[in-house]
C-alpha positions as CSV (number, residue, x, y, z in Angstrom):
1,M,88.7,88.0,96.5
2,S,89.1,91.6,97.7
3,W,89.7,92.7,101.3
4,K,90.3,96.0,103.1
5,C,93.4,96.8,105.1
6,K,92.8,99.0,108.2
7,N,96.4,99.3,109.5
8,G,96.6,103.0,110.3
9,H,95.9,104.4,106.9
10,P,92.8,105.0,104.8
11,E,91.0,101.8,103.7
12,V,92.1,100.5,100.4
13,T,90.7,97.4,98.6
14,N,93.4,94.8,98.1
15,Y,93.4,91.7,96.0
16,G,96.7,90.0,96.9
17,N,98.2,88.8,100.2
18,Q,99.7,92.2,101.2
19,C,98.3,95.8,101.5
20,Q,98.8,97.8,98.3
21,I,99.6,101.1,100.2
22,C,102.0,100.1,102.9
23,G,102.9,96.5,102.1
24,C,102.2,95.6,105.8
25,N,102.2,92.0,106.8
26,Q,98.5,92.1,107.6
27,P,97.3,88.9,106.0
28,A,94.3,88.7,103.8
29,P,91.2,87.5,105.7
30,N,90.9,83.8,106.0
31,L,88.3,82.4,103.7
32,L,87.9,79.4,106.0
33,K,86.1,81.6,108.5
34,N,83.5,82.6,106.0
35,T,83.1,79.1,104.8
36,R,82.7,77.8,108.3
37,L,79.9,80.4,108.9
38,W,78.1,79.3,105.8
39,L,78.5,75.6,106.7
40,I,77.0,76.3,110.2
41,L,74.1,78.2,108.6
42,V,73.3,75.5,106.0
43,S,73.5,72.8,108.6
44,F,71.1,74.7,110.8
45,V,68.6,75.1,108.0
46,F,69.1,71.4,107.0
47,F,68.4,70.2,110.5
48,L,65.5,72.5,111.0
49,G,63.9,71.3,107.8
50,G,64.6,67.7,108.7
51,G,63.1,68.2,112.1
52,Y,59.9,69.7,110.6
53,G,59.7,66.9,108.1
54,T,60.0,64.3,110.9
55,Y,57.3,66.1,112.8
56,L,54.9,66.0,109.8
57,Y,55.7,62.3,109.2
58,F,54.8,61.3,112.8
59,K,52.0,63.8,113.4
60,P,48.8,61.9,113.9
61,C,45.7,62.7,111.8
62,P,42.4,63.9,113.4
63,S,39.8,61.2,114.0
64,G,38.0,60.0,110.9
65,L,41.1,60.6,108.7
66,Y,43.9,58.3,107.7
67,K,47.5,59.1,106.9
68,Q,49.0,58.5,103.5
69,G,52.6,59.9,103.2
70,L,52.6,63.3,105.0
71,K,49.0,64.1,104.3
72,C,45.7,63.2,106.0
73,H,42.9,62.0,103.8
74,S,39.2,61.4,104.5
75,Q,37.9,57.9,104.2
76,S,37.1,56.7,100.7
77,I,33.5,56.1,99.8
78,F,34.6,52.7,98.5
79,I,35.8,51.5,101.9
80,N,33.0,50.0,104.0
81,P,33.7,51.1,107.6
82,N,31.2,48.5,109.0
83,P,31.9,45.2,107.2
84,R,29.4,42.4,108.1
């Protein structure tokens, strides 16, 4: 992965562990930091989606409808609401 050294000289794209111009000991950027950022972002999206799914699962239906899975359905014409 490439990175740019900014140690008192013009920026240059580097691919190894040391700067190509001055050989300074500035280490290449830590990939763990970028990975941690992505992990936080993915976790946030996962929990946000899970929270919304939980909301849909427990959200009550308006009166006259029944819940099947995550959707509300109207009463079937084959169900007799007033059995004798």
